[in-house]
C-alpha positions as a printed NumPy array, in Angstrom:
array([[ -0.082,   0.021,   0.038],
       [  1.387,   3.434,  -1.086],
       [  0.174,   6.355,   1.204],
       [  0.149,   9.812,  -0.251],
       [  2.756,  12.331,   1.109],
       [  1.218,  15.043,   3.351],
       [  2.084,  18.704,   3.111],
       [  3.746,  18.371,   6.487],
       [  6.321,  15.736,   5.237],
       [  9.839,  16.917,   5.429],
       [ 12.863,  17.962,   7.814],
       [ 13.116,  21.105,   9.784],
       [ 15.034,  22.615,  12.598],
       [ 13.742,  24.1  ,  15.944],
       [ 15.213,  27.113,  17.965],
       [ 17.319,  24.601,  19.796],
       [ 19.19 ,  23.42 ,  16.584],
       [ 17.577,  19.869,  16.694],
       [ 16.499,  18.325,  13.158],
       [ 12.936,  17.101,  13.158],
       [ 10.642,  15.485,  10.907],
       [  7.52 ,  17.502,  10.392],
       [  7.48 ,  21.008,   8.781],
       [  4.521,  21.76 ,  10.932],
       [  5.223,  19.7  ,  13.913],
       [  4.402,  16.012,  14.708],
       [  2.256,  13.804,  16.904],
       [  2.077,  10.414,  18.223],
       [ -0.472,   8.326,  20.033],
       [  0.382,   7.027,  23.412],
       [ -2.356,   4.427,  23.91 ],
       [ -2.945,   2.772,  27.325],
       [ -4.714,  -0.427,  28.22 ],
       [ -4.672,  -1.021,  31.954],
       [ -0.931,  -0.726,  32.908],
       [  0.519,  -1.365,  29.383],
       [  1.083,   1.011,  26.391],
       [  1.222,   0.141,  22.775],
       [  4.681,   0.806,  21.369],
       [  5.958,   0.75 ,  17.699],
       [  9.3  ,  -0.634,  17.047],
       [ 10.719,   1.846,  14.38 ],
       [ 12.24 ,   0.57 ,  11.116],
       [ 15.989,   0.573,  11.006],
       [ 16.021,   3.057,   7.948],
       [ 14.066,   5.725,   9.949],
       [ 15.169,   8.592,  12.159],
       [ 16.379,   6.991,  15.259],
       [ 15.628,   3.519,  13.621],
       [ 15.542,   0.511,  15.88 ],
       [ 14.012,   2.489,  18.84 ],
       [ 10.749,   1.821,  20.395],
       [  8.4  ,   4.989,  20.465],
       [  4.832,   5.944,  19.541],
       [  2.748,   5.356,  16.569],
       [  2.744,   8.948,  14.891],
       [  4.494,  11.255,  12.613],
       [  4.276,  14.771,  10.808],
       [  1.485,  16.942,  11.066],
       [ -0.225,  18.465,   8.149],
       [ -1.057,  22.019,   7.889],
       [ -4.556,  21.977,   8.31 ],
       [ -4.765,  19.18 ,  10.895],
       [ -5.044,  19.323,  14.811],
       [ -2.377,  17.114,  16.738],
       [ -5.154,  14.515,  17.67 ],
       [ -6.036,  14.117,  14.022],
       [ -2.518,  13.74 ,  13.103],
       [ -1.971,  11.135,  15.693],
       [ -5.078,   9.357,  14.819],
       [ -4.295,   9.396,  11.062],
       [ -0.637,   8.096,  11.803],
       [ -1.816,   5.263,  14.017],
       [ -4.175,   4.119,  11.072],
       [ -1.712,   4.63 ,   8.492],
       [  1.288,   2.826,  10.227],
       [ -0.783,  -0.008,  12.154],
       [ -4.281,  -0.204,  10.856],
       [ -5.536,   1.204,  14.315],
       [ -8.997,   2.206,  14.325],
       [-10.191,   5.451,  15.857],
       [-13.11 ,   3.597,  17.263],
       [-10.712,   1.181,  19.287],
       [ -9.826,   4.031,  21.873],
       [-10.802,   7.198,  23.38 ],
       [ -8.615,  10.402,  23.726],
       [ -8.087,  11.364,  27.244],
       [ -5.348,  14.087,  27.109],
       [ -2.407,  15.669,  25.44 ],
       [  1.239,  16.84 ,  26.29 ],
       [  2.871,  19.444,  24.2  ],
       [  6.89 ,  19.219,  23.964],
       [  7.7  ,  22.608,  22.536],
       [ 11.065,  23.093,  21.219],
       [ 10.565,  26.496,  19.911],
       [  9.236,  26.849,  16.439],
       [  8.522,  23.049,  16.322],
       [  6.548,  20.815,  18.574],
       [  5.771,  17.086,  19.316],
       [  2.337,  16.566,  20.796],
       [  1.498,  13.324,  22.5  ],
       [ -1.977,  12.396,  22.381],
       [ -2.895,  10.174,  25.174],
       [ -5.915,   7.354,  24.805],
       [ -7.35 ,   4.553,  26.58 ],
       [ -7.816,   1.542,  24.481],
       [-11.128,  -0.311,  24.719],
       [ -9.401,  -3.616,  24.577],
       [ -5.681,  -4.69 ,  24.153],
       [ -6.198,  -4.607,  20.247],
       [ -3.051,  -5.67 ,  18.372],
       [ -2.777,  -3.762,  15.003],
       [ -1.752,  -5.964,  12.018],
       [ -1.745,  -3.582,   9.284],
       [  2.02 ,  -2.644,   9.586],
       [  3.697,  -0.446,   7.09 ],
       [  7.646,  -0.462,   6.136],
       [  7.795,   2.105,   8.904],
       [  7.173,  -0.382,  11.645],
       [  9.02 ,  -3.676,  12.711],
       [  6.778,  -4.554,  15.369],
       [  3.981,  -3.017,  17.455],
       [  3.524,  -4.579,  20.924],
       [  1.814,  -3.877,  24.432],
       [  4.477,  -3.094,  26.896],
       [  3.91 ,  -2.994,  30.567],
       [  4.782,   0.844,  31.661],
       [  7.103,  -0.5  ,  34.609],
       [  9.189,  -2.518,  31.827],
       [ 10.003,   0.525,  29.293],
       [ 13.294,   0.8  ,  30.646],
       [ 14.443,  -2.553,  29.359],
       [ 13.753,  -1.228,  25.716],
       [ 15.793,   1.051,  23.535],
       [ 13.263,   4.088,  23.519],
       [ 13.278,   6.91 ,  20.969],
       [ 15.207,   9.664,  22.551],
       [ 12.166,  12.163,  22.375],
       [  9.861,   9.699,  23.889],
       [ 12.277,   8.725,  26.679],
       [ 12.737,  12.376,  27.418],
       [  8.854,  13.238,  28.046],
       [  8.105,   9.508,  29.35 ],
       [  7.831,  10.457,  33.192],
       [  5.417,  13.538,  32.215],
       [  3.308,  11.834,  29.604],
       [  2.988,   8.689,  31.963],
       [  0.925,  10.66 ,  34.472],
       [ -1.688,  11.796,  31.762],
       [ -4.773,   9.377,  31.527]])
């Protein structure tokens, strides 16, 4: 399956000098089911490839962070929007670029199977065991903050 490129796809730099994917920022879905979160094992060729993080990606110009997170989760893993309820957000602002973590509660521990080339695996991981995985640096940096949002 070939997905159309969004108008937000592309590299940019924030005020801190970091290189980021997403001309209009980016967003990802932190999906909880009981004490576990749904994580994506990122393709080796991707930015910070081989790490574990959230289903997510670049925001398009006309979409909200929630819309972007929902779209990316559907594109990357076939996750249906009716499988979860959004319960909060957290914005990690880098000055001129931001990443929004959209937090949700899954109705069941659904395991998406429609994975794209961006994803090696999607797995439910107990929150207390995240330290055992090589996490995406941005996700690792905000984990303690976003963990508290339900």
